[in-house]
C-alpha positions as CSV (number, residue, x, y, z in Angstrom):
1,X,20.2,14.7,18.5
2,X,17.6,14.4,21.4
3,X,15.0,16.5,19.4
4,X,15.7,14.2,16.3
5,X,14.9,11.1,18.4
6,X,11.7,12.6,19.7
7,X,10.7,13.6,16.1
8,X,11.4,10.1,14.8
9,X,9.6,8.6,17.7
10,X,6.5,10.9,17.1
11,X,6.6,9.9,13.5
12,X,6.8,6.2,14.2
13,X,3.9,6.5,16.6
14,X,1.7,8.3,14.1
15,X,2.5,5.8,11.4
16,X,1.4,3.0,13.7
17,X,-1.9,4.7,14.5
18,X,-2.5,5.4,10.7
19,X,-1.7,1.8,9.9
20,X,-5.3,0.6,10.6
21,X,-8.8,1.4,9.5
22,X,-11.0,4.2,10.9
23,X,-14.0,3.2,12.9
24,X,-16.2,4.9,10.2
25,X,-16.7,2.8,7.2
26,X,-19.2,1.6,4.6
27,X,-22.4,-0.5,5.7
28,X,-21.1,-3.7,4.2
29,X,-17.6,-3.5,5.8
30,X,-16.6,-5.6,8.7
31,X,-13.3,-5.0,10.5
32,X,-11.4,-7.4,12.7
33,X,-10.6,-6.6,16.3
34,X,-7.3,-4.8,15.4
35,X,-8.9,-2.9,12.6
36,X,-6.2,-3.9,10.2
37,X,-8.4,-6.2,8.1
38,X,-11.5,-5.1,6.2
39,X,-14.0,-7.4,4.6
40,X,-17.0,-6.7,2.5
41,X,-19.5,-9.1,3.7
42,X,-22.3,-8.7,1.1
43,X,-23.1,-7.0,-2.2
44,X,-20.4,-5.3,-4.3
45,X,-20.7,-1.8,-2.9
46,X,-20.7,0.1,0.4
47,X,-17.1,-1.1,1.0
48,X,-15.6,2.3,1.7
49,X,-12.8,2.5,4.4
50,X,-10.5,5.3,5.6
51,X,-7.2,5.4,7.5
52,X,-7.5,5.8,11.3
53,X,-5.4,9.1,11.1
54,X,-4.4,11.6,8.4
55,X,-1.2,10.7,6.6
56,X,1.9,12.4,7.1
57,X,3.8,13.8,3.9
58,X,5.5,10.8,2.3
59,X,3.7,8.3,4.5
60,X,2.3,5.4,2.5
61,X,-0.9,3.6,3.4
62,X,-0.3,0.1,2.2
63,X,-2.9,-2.7,1.9
64,X,-2.6,-6.3,0.7
65,X,-5.5,-8.1,-1.1
66,X,-6.4,-11.1,0.9
67,X,-9.6,-12.4,-0.7
68,X,-11.3,-12.1,-4.0
69,X,-14.9,-12.7,-5.0
70,X,-15.9,-13.9,-8.4
71,X,-18.9,-12.7,-10.3
72,X,-18.3,-8.9,-10.0
73,X,-16.9,-6.5,-12.6
74,X,-14.4,-4.0,-11.1
75,X,-11.6,-4.0,-8.5
76,X,-10.0,-2.1,-5.5
77,X,-10.0,1.6,-5.5
78,X,-7.7,3.8,-3.5
79,X,-6.9,7.4,-2.9
80,X,-7.0,10.3,-0.5
81,X,-9.6,12.6,0.8
82,X,-9.6,15.9,2.9
83,X,-12.9,15.0,4.5
84,X,-12.6,13.7,8.2
85,X,-14.4,10.4,8.2
86,X,-15.9,11.4,11.6
87,X,-17.5,14.3,10.0
88,X,-19.4,12.4,7.4
89,X,-23.2,12.1,8.1
90,X,-23.4,9.2,5.8
91,X,-20.5,7.1,4.3
92,X,-21.1,7.2,0.4
93,X,-22.0,4.0,-1.3
94,X,-19.1,4.3,-3.7
95,X,-15.7,6.2,-3.9
96,X,-16.3,6.7,-7.5
97,X,-18.2,8.9,-8.1
98,X,-20.0,9.5,-4.8
99,X,-17.1,10.5,-2.5
100,X,-15.2,12.3,-5.3
101,X,-18.3,14.4,-6.2
102,X,-18.2,15.7,-2.6
103,X,-14.9,17.5,-3.5
104,X,-11.5,17.4,-2.1
105,X,-11.2,13.7,-2.8
106,X,-8.9,12.0,-5.3
107,X,-9.5,8.2,-6.0
108,X,-7.8,5.9,-8.4
109,X,-9.4,2.8,-9.8
110,X,-6.9,-0.2,-9.8
111,X,-7.2,-2.4,-12.9
112,X,-5.5,-5.6,-14.0
113,X,-3.1,-3.5,-16.1
114,X,-2.4,0.1,-17.4
115,X,-2.3,1.7,-14.0
116,X,0.8,3.8,-14.8
117,X,0.1,7.6,-15.3
118,X,2.4,9.4,-17.7
119,X,2.2,12.8,-19.2
120,X,2.3,13.4,-22.9
121,X,5.8,12.5,-24.2
122,X,6.9,11.2,-20.9
123,X,8.5,7.8,-20.9
124,X,8.4,5.1,-18.2
125,X,10.7,6.2,-15.4
126,X,13.4,3.9,-14.1
127,X,12.1,2.2,-11.0
128,X,15.5,0.8,-9.9
129,X,16.4,-2.7,-9.1
130,X,13.9,-4.7,-6.9
131,X,17.0,-5.5,-4.6
132,X,17.5,-1.8,-3.8
133,X,16.4,-1.2,-0.2
134,X,14.4,2.0,-1.0
135,X,11.8,3.0,-3.5
136,X,12.4,6.7,-4.3
137,X,9.5,8.9,-5.2
138,X,10.7,12.5,-5.7
139,X,12.2,13.2,-2.3
140,X,10.3,10.5,-0.6
141,X,12.2,7.3,0.4
142,X,10.1,4.2,1.2
143,X,11.5,0.9,2.3
144,X,10.9,-1.4,-0.6
145,X,11.0,-4.6,1.4
146,X,7.3,-4.5,2.5
147,X,5.9,-3.0,-0.7
148,X,5.9,-6.3,-2.5
149,X,3.7,-9.2,-1.5
150,X,5.2,-12.6,-1.1
151,X,3.7,-16.0,-1.7
152,X,3.7,-18.7,1.0
153,X,6.8,-20.9,0.8
154,X,6.0,-23.9,-1.3
155,X,7.1,-26.0,-4.3
156,X,6.4,-23.2,-6.9
157,X,6.4,-20.1,-4.7
158,X,9.6,-18.8,-6.4
159,X,7.8,-18.4,-9.7
160,X,5.1,-16.2,-8.0
161,X,7.8,-14.1,-6.3
162,X,9.5,-13.5,-9.6
163,X,6.3,-12.5,-11.2
164,X,5.8,-9.9,-8.4
165,X,9.3,-8.6,-8.9
166,X,8.8,-8.1,-12.7
167,X,5.3,-6.5,-12.0
168,X,3.7,-9.2,-14.2
169,X,1.3,-10.4,-11.6
170,X,-2.0,-8.4,-12.0
171,X,-2.4,-5.6,-9.5
172,X,-5.8,-6.9,-8.6
173,X,-4.5,-10.5,-7.7
174,X,-4.4,-12.0,-4.2
175,X,-1.3,-11.0,-2.3
176,X,-0.8,-7.9,-4.4
177,X,0.1,-4.8,-2.3
178,X,-1.2,-1.4,-3.2
179,X,-0.4,1.8,-1.4
180,X,-1.2,5.5,-1.6
181,X,0.8,8.6,-0.5
182,X,1.2,12.3,-1.2
183,X,4.6,13.9,-2.1
184,X,4.9,17.6,-1.3
185,X,5.8,20.0,-4.1
186,X,7.8,23.3,-4.0
187,X,4.6,25.3,-4.6
188,X,3.1,24.1,-1.3
189,X,0.8,21.6,-2.9
190,X,1.3,17.8,-3.2
191,X,1.0,15.1,-5.8
192,X,-0.7,11.8,-5.1
193,X,1.1,8.6,-5.9
194,X,-0.1,5.0,-6.2
195,X,2.4,2.2,-5.5
196,X,1.7,-1.3,-6.8
197,X,3.9,-4.2,-5.8
198,X,6.9,-1.9,-5.3
199,X,6.4,0.2,-8.4
200,X,5.4,3.9,-8.5
201,X,2.6,4.4,-10.9
202,X,3.3,8.1,-11.2
203,X,1.4,11.2,-10.0
204,X,-2.3,10.2,-10.4
205,X,-3.5,13.5,-9.0
206,X,-1.7,16.9,-8.7
207,X,-2.0,20.0,-6.6
208,X,-3.6,18.4,-3.6
209,X,-3.9,20.9,-0.7
210,X,-1.5,20.3,2.1
211,X,-3.1,22.7,4.5
212,X,-5.8,20.2,5.4
213,X,-5.3,16.7,6.9
214,X,-5.4,14.0,4.1
215,X,-6.9,10.5,5.0
216,X,-6.3,7.5,2.9
217,X,-9.3,6.0,1.0
218,X,-9.6,2.2,0.4
219,X,-12.8,1.1,-1.4
220,X,-13.2,-2.6,-1.0
221,X,-15.2,-2.8,-4.3
222,X,-16.7,-5.6,-6.5
223,X,-14.2,-8.5,-7.0
224,X,-12.0,-7.3,-4.1
225,X,-13.4,-9.0,-1.0
226,X,-11.0,-8.4,1.8
227,X,-7.7,-6.3,2.4
228,X,-5.2,-6.1,5.2
229,X,-3.2,-3.1,6.2
230,X,0.5,-3.6,6.0
231,X,2.5,-1.5,8.5
232,X,5.6,0.2,7.0
233,X,8.6,0.9,9.2
234,X,10.5,4.0,7.9
235,X,14.2,4.7,8.5
236,X,17.3,2.7,7.5
237,X,16.6,-0.9,6.7
238,X,17.5,-3.3,9.6
239,X,20.5,-5.7,9.4
240,X,18.0,-8.6,9.2
241,X,16.3,-6.9,6.2
242,X,19.7,-6.3,4.4
243,X,20.6,-9.9,5.1
244,X,17.3,-11.2,3.7
245,X,17.8,-9.3,0.5
246,X,21.3,-10.7,0.0
247,X,20.2,-14.2,0.7
248,X,17.0,-14.1,-1.4
249,X,19.2,-12.7,-4.4
250,X,21.5,-15.7,-4.4
251,X,19.0,-18.7,-3.9
252,X,16.8,-20.3,-6.5
253,X,13.9,-21.2,-4.1
254,X,13.1,-20.0,-0.6
255,X,12.8,-23.6,0.6
256,X,16.6,-23.8,0.0
257,X,16.9,-21.5,2.9
258,X,16.3,-24.6,5.2
259,X,19.6,-26.1,4.1
260,X,21.7,-22.9,4.8
261,X,23.9,-22.7,7.9
262,X,21.9,-19.8,9.4
263,X,20.3,-19.2,12.9
264,X,16.7,-20.5,12.9
265,X,15.3,-16.9,13.6
266,X,17.0,-15.6,10.5
267,X,15.7,-18.5,8.4
268,X,12.2,-17.8,9.5
269,X,12.6,-14.1,8.8
270,X,14.0,-14.8,5.3
271,X,10.9,-17.0,4.4
272,X,8.3,-14.8,5.9
273,X,5.3,-13.8,3.9
């Protein structure tokens, strides 16, 4: 039991380190002091960012779109690379095709629709209820609660929340949350999965090597102006999280939480963004 606690603690520490951007990034990127927010300050390119640490198997690197910029064609791009950002002499201008052409890099362009990857004859896989506490991707279990962006509480915020749950809101919209991870396979390789607003898009790349560290790639490209890293806590959902799921399932509007006979900290937690 003691060894298990040590392993869980080490995994949690690694997740916290990876849940921020690397100091190496594109020339048009500016990071905030915590290195959890990346903003492209000019042009539409040179917005390449990486995770601070390599990802562990099944660990998702999740970002939320915070700002958009009109006038550009194209959106966020995410993926994985086996290149250590520190080893790059020059950060490529684009993830597609520049970084990909360097080899050992797999990047997926996010579009307003049609992000799902299916093989010939493969139907859409059941994603499970949005109220289930975990998203299951093969043998990987990811807490679902943080995978879906939430609107700010307001008069019509419940409509936006419902659009997120039904995956109707475009993947490229503000407050959409997009993540990348790799799932180990029995043959020793891994599949790369993209998760958009709590929905698994399927394996967008297969047979990734697991013998080399894999860093997350986030290209703050074109109409995507700014993104923020969202930390994901693994393990069993907390009692607060389970309470919030039940409360949100039975109310029409989050502002109705104010009228419930609940402790103020729980009310605040239930309405959080």
